N, C-alpha and C positions, 0 to 999 in steps of 0.2 A: 504493501501500499502505500509505504514512504517512497518505493522508487517513480510511481505513477505521480505522487504530489510532485518530486524533485524534476520527471520531466516538462511534468504543463507550469510551473513556476519557469522551467527553462526557454518551454516556447512560448510564454507570454515574455519575458524579458527579453530575449531575441528578439520577438516581435515590435515592443516600443522602444528597443533600440534603432529595429531598421526605422522605426517612424521618426525618431528622433536625427538620426542621420539621411533621412530625406529631407525633412525639414532646415534643417542646417545646408544642406546641398543647395535645393531650392533657395531658401535667401543666400546662399554667395554666389549664386548663378544670377539670380536676377538683379543684385546690386549692380554686377558688374553689367549686365545687359541693360539695366532701365537707363545710364549714360548713354550710352551707345543707340537705344531705342528715342530715347528724347530726343538726342540730336539728329536723325534720319527723321524722323516725323516731324519737325519741324523745318527740315531742308525738302520734304519729299510730299508731306501729307498726307495721301492713303496708308489708310495699314492693309498691310497682304500676311496670308497665311504665316510668313517667319515671322514678322513683327508680332503678333499676338501672343507668338509661344512664350512663357516665362508671364504673360498676364494674367491679372485675376479675371472673373467675372466681370464682376464690377466697372473693372477699368475698360473692360469692352462694352459693354453696355454704355458708359460713358464716352467712349472715344471710336463707334462705331460705322460712322461715317468713312466712305469710299471702302469698304473690305473688300474686297478681291473676292469673283465666284470660286475660288479654289478654295477658300475659308469655309463654305459650307460641307465640302467634299472633304477637304485636311480633317477639323474639327469632328465629323463623323468618325474617321477611320483613328483616329487618338482617341478618342471616348471608345470606340469597340474596343481596341486596343488593350488602354486600360482595364477596362472592365474585364476584357476575358482574362487578365495577366491576374486582377481582385479574384475571381473568381478559381482559379486553377490555384492558387495560393490556400482558399478556402478547402478547397476539393482533398487538398491534401492534408490539411488537418482533419477532415471528417475522414479523410481516408484510412489516415495511421491508427493502428488497432489500438495504440497504446495511449490516445486520447480520451480523458475521462470526458463522460455526460454532456455536463455543461460546457464546455470548452466544444463538443461537438454539434450540440445543438444550438450554441451560439453562432458558430461558422454556416449551420444550415439556415438558419435564420437571415443573415446577411448575405446567404448567397440568394434566398428568396427574396426579400427587400432590392439588392441590384437586378434581379430578374423583371419583376414588378416597376422599377423606376425606368427601366431600358423601355419596357413594352410600354408605358405610360407616355414616357416622350416619342416616341414614335410613335402612337395613337395623334397623339396633341400636332406632332410635324405635320401626319399626313393629314389630319382633318384641317387643318390651315394651308396644306397646300391647295385643297378638294376644294377650296375657297376662291381658287385661282390668283393664289399667289406663287410667283416661282420658286422660291424655297425659304425655308427658317431653321432655325438650329433651336431647341429649348432645354435651358437649363432649369432642373428641378434642384431643389438645395433647399434644407432647414428650413422650411415654411413657406420658401419664398419661389416666385417663377419668372425666371428673366426668358424673352425672345427676340432675337436679333431676324429682322423679315428682309427679304431680298427685295423690296421697294422703294424707287427713289420718294416716292412721297404716301402718307399714311391717313386716310381722312378720319375725322373721329367716327365716323359710320364701320370702318373697317379697324379699327383699333376695337370697337366694342365689341364686335365680332369674333376677333383674337380673344379678347378677354373673356368672351363668355366659354368661347371654347374651352380656354385654359380651364377656366374656374370650375365649369361643370366636370371636364376630367380627374382634376382633383381635388376639389372642395377647396380651394386655397379661396380667400375674399379680394376683391379686385384691388384693393390697394397694397396689395404683395405683390401685384403682376407687375412687369416693366416692360414695357416694349422698344425694341430700337430699328432704324431701320438702316439698309447698308449707305445710302446716300443722304 
């Protein structure tokens, strides 16, 4: 029994350590890139997929003007890749015979939540595209939803339609939904 506790503690400790290293790496890389990205943005103006890397969702929403068409494709690929990697890690925890029941249960719940989140974002994006928009990316996180719509202008009626779709699918109130356009 003591052996299982040690392994569980080791797994949790290594996971936390990996998380700390990831955050430190992200912050280190972000500091170096922010100076260069700000210079590029001032000179060139438009954001493209390269400039979006290392930016938070809030930064993207605030500076979403002139995002390239490739942004939508690149973002979806990156999002799917990251979620797939996360699911593989969770599957390893679930598949490990030495993982205790509680940890296995938490990993299974996290996998289910990731799948549900992915499905919800995909459904919302498809419903918005069905309303006649070229493309859209939806970010669901911490009780908020951000959407970037591939449109030059967004009328109040179109914004209301998008908010309605998002609110119905997520149950999130309208004040917690942000919509930005690419131009």
